[in-house]
C-alpha positions as CSV (number, residue, x, y, z in Angstrom):
1,M,-17.7,-18.6,-9.4
2,S,-18.2,-18.0,-5.8
3,I,-18.8,-14.5,-4.3
4,L,-15.4,-14.5,-2.6
5,N,-13.6,-15.3,-5.8
6,K,-15.5,-12.7,-7.7
7,T,-14.8,-10.1,-5.1
8,L,-11.1,-11.0,-5.1
9,E,-10.9,-10.8,-8.9
10,T,-12.7,-7.4,-8.8
11,L,-10.2,-6.1,-6.2
12,K,-7.2,-7.4,-8.1
13,D,-8.4,-5.7,-11.3
14,K,-9.1,-2.5,-9.5
15,L,-5.6,-2.4,-8.0
16,D,-4.0,-3.3,-11.3
17,A,-5.9,-0.6,-13.2
18,D,-5.1,2.2,-10.6
19,C,-1.4,1.7,-10.8
20,T,0.5,3.2,-13.7
21,G,4.2,3.9,-13.7
22,A,5.4,5.3,-10.4
23,T,2.0,6.4,-9.2
24,V,0.0,4.5,-6.5
25,G,-3.7,3.8,-6.9
26,G,-6.3,5.0,-4.5
27,S,-6.9,1.8,-2.6
28,E,-3.2,1.2,-2.3
29,R,-2.7,4.7,-1.0
30,V,-5.3,4.1,1.8
31,L,-3.7,0.7,2.7
32,S,-0.2,2.3,2.8
33,V,-1.4,5.1,5.2
34,I,-3.1,2.6,7.5
35,A,-0.2,0.1,7.6
36,G,2.3,2.9,7.8
37,G,0.5,4.5,10.7
38,F,0.3,1.2,12.6
39,I,4.0,0.4,12.1
40,F,5.0,4.0,13.0
41,G,2.8,3.8,16.2
42,V,4.3,0.5,17.3
43,G,7.8,2.0,16.7
44,V,7.1,5.0,18.8
45,K,5.5,2.9,21.5
46,N,8.6,0.6,21.8
47,L,11.2,3.4,21.4
48,F,12.8,3.0,24.8
49,R,12.4,-0.8,25.1
50,S,14.3,-1.6,21.8
51,P,15.6,1.5,20.1
52,L,17.1,-0.1,17.0
53,T,14.0,-2.0,16.1
54,S,11.9,1.1,16.9
55,F,13.9,3.3,14.6
56,S,13.6,0.9,11.7
57,G,9.8,0.7,12.3
58,I,9.5,4.5,12.5
59,A,11.5,4.8,9.2
60,L,9.4,2.2,7.4
61,G,6.1,3.5,8.8
62,G,7.0,7.1,7.8
63,S,8.0,6.1,4.3
64,L,4.7,4.2,3.9
65,I,2.7,7.2,5.2
66,Y,4.6,9.4,2.7
67,R,3.9,7.0,-0.1
68,G,0.2,7.0,0.7
69,V,-0.1,10.7,1.1
70,T,1.8,11.7,-2.0
71,G,0.7,8.8,-4.2
72,K,4.2,8.4,-5.6
73,C,6.5,5.4,-5.1
74,K,10.1,5.7,-6.1
75,V,10.6,1.9,-5.8
76,K,7.7,1.2,-8.1
77,G,9.0,3.8,-10.5
78,A,12.5,2.2,-10.6
79,L,11.0,-1.2,-11.2
80,N,8.7,0.0,-14.0
81,S,11.2,2.3,-15.8
82,E,10.8,0.9,-19.3
83,T,11.5,4.3,-20.9
84,E,15.0,4.9,-19.5
85,K,16.8,1.7,-20.4
86,P,20.4,2.5,-21.2
87,D,22.0,1.2,-24.4
88,T,24.4,-1.6,-23.5
89,T,27.0,-3.3,-25.7
90,V,28.0,-6.8,-24.7
91,I,31.6,-7.7,-25.6
92,E,32.4,-11.3,-25.3
93,H,35.9,-12.5,-24.6
94,R,36.9,-16.1,-25.2
95,Y,40.1,-17.6,-24.0
96,F,41.4,-20.8,-25.3
97,V,43.8,-22.8,-23.2
98,K,45.8,-25.8,-24.5
Protein backbone atom coordinates (compact mmCIF):
# COMPACT_ATOMS: atom_id res chain seq x y z
CA MET A 1 0.00 0.00 0.00
CA SER A 2 1.41 3.35 -0.95
CA ILE A 3 1.85 6.23 1.47
CA LEU A 4 -0.93 8.23 -0.24
CA ASN A 5 -3.44 5.40 0.02
CA LYS A 6 -2.56 4.79 3.66
CA THR A 7 -2.93 8.49 4.44
CA LEU A 8 -6.30 8.67 2.70
CA GLU A 9 -7.54 5.58 4.55
CA THR A 10 -6.40 7.03 7.89
CA LEU A 11 -8.14 10.34 7.11
CA LYS A 12 -11.35 8.55 6.08
CA ASP A 13 -11.35 6.44 9.25
CA LYS A 14 -10.76 9.54 11.37
CA LEU A 15 -13.64 11.41 9.74
CA ASP A 16 -15.99 8.43 10.12
CA ALA A 17 -15.04 7.90 13.77
CA ASP A 18 -15.54 11.56 14.72
CA CYS A 19 -19.06 11.84 13.34
CA THR A 20 -21.87 10.41 15.45
CA GLY A 21 -25.51 11.36 15.07
CA ALA A 22 -25.90 15.06 14.41
CA THR A 23 -22.50 16.08 15.73
CA VAL A 24 -19.65 17.06 13.47
CA GLY A 25 -16.12 15.79 14.07
CA GLY A 26 -13.12 17.99 14.76
CA SER A 27 -11.51 17.88 11.34
CA GLU A 28 -14.85 18.40 9.61
CA ARG A 29 -15.50 21.42 11.85
CA VAL A 30 -12.22 23.02 10.81
CA LEU A 31 -12.93 22.39 7.13
CA SER A 32 -16.44 23.84 7.50
CA VAL A 33 -15.13 27.04 9.08
CA ILE A 34 -12.42 27.47 6.42
CA ALA A 35 -14.74 26.77 3.48
CA GLY A 36 -17.54 28.85 5.01
CA GLY A 37 -15.21 31.78 5.58
CA PHE A 38 -14.01 31.64 1.98
CA ILE A 39 -17.55 31.45 0.54
CA PHE A 40 -18.76 34.21 2.89
CA GLY A 41 -15.82 36.45 1.90
CA VAL A 42 -16.42 35.97 -1.82
CA GLY A 43 -20.10 36.76 -1.29
CA VAL A 44 -19.33 39.99 0.54
CA LYS A 45 -16.72 40.98 -2.05
CA ASN A 46 -19.17 40.60 -4.95
CA LEU A 47 -22.19 42.05 -3.15
CA PHE A 48 -22.67 45.05 -5.43
CA ARG A 49 -21.66 43.29 -8.65
CA SER A 50 -24.21 40.42 -8.41
CA PRO A 51 -26.43 40.73 -5.34
CA LEU A 52 -28.49 37.56 -5.78
CA THR A 53 -25.46 35.30 -6.08
CA SER A 54 -23.76 37.15 -3.25
CA PHE A 55 -26.70 36.71 -0.88
CA SER A 56 -26.77 32.98 -1.52
CA GLY A 57 -23.01 32.81 -0.95
CA ILE A 58 -23.31 34.79 2.27
CA ALA A 59 -26.09 32.49 3.50
CA LEU A 60 -24.20 29.31 2.61
CA GLY A 61 -20.93 30.59 4.05
CA GLY A 62 -22.64 31.72 7.24
CA SER A 63 -24.34 28.37 7.72
CA LEU A 64 -21.04 26.53 7.19
CA ILE A 65 -19.32 28.80 9.72
CA TYR A 66 -22.17 28.19 12.20
CA ARG A 67 -21.90 24.43 11.60
CA GLY A 68 -18.17 24.48 12.22
CA VAL A 69 -18.32 26.65 15.33
CA THR A 70 -21.19 24.85 17.06
CA GLY A 71 -20.34 21.32 15.89
CA LYS A 72 -23.99 20.50 15.21
CA CYS A 73 -25.48 19.80 11.82
CA LYS A 74 -29.26 19.69 11.49
CA VAL A 75 -29.06 18.13 8.02
CA LYS A 76 -26.84 15.32 9.24
CA GLY A 77 -29.16 14.85 12.22
CA ALA A 78 -32.18 14.59 9.94
CA LEU A 79 -30.47 12.05 7.70
CA ASN A 80 -29.25 9.91 10.60
CA SER A 81 -32.44 10.01 12.67
CA GLU A 82 -32.88 6.28 13.21
CA THR A 83 -34.47 6.71 16.63
CA GLU A 84 -37.47 8.77 15.51
CA LYS A 85 -38.94 6.69 12.73
CA PRO A 86 -42.72 7.00 12.76
CA ASP A 87 -44.92 3.95 12.65
CA THR A 88 -46.52 3.68 9.25
CA THR A 89 -49.30 1.46 8.08
CA VAL A 90 -49.46 0.65 4.41
CA ILE A 91 -52.94 0.06 3.05
CA GLU A 92 -53.09 -1.42 -0.39
CA HIS A 93 -56.00 -0.75 -2.69
CA ARG A 94 -56.59 -2.94 -5.69
CA TYR A 95 -59.03 -2.12 -8.42
CA PHE A 96 -60.11 -4.68 -10.94
CA VAL A 97 -61.44 -3.47 -14.25
CA LYS A 98 -63.23 -5.74 -16.70
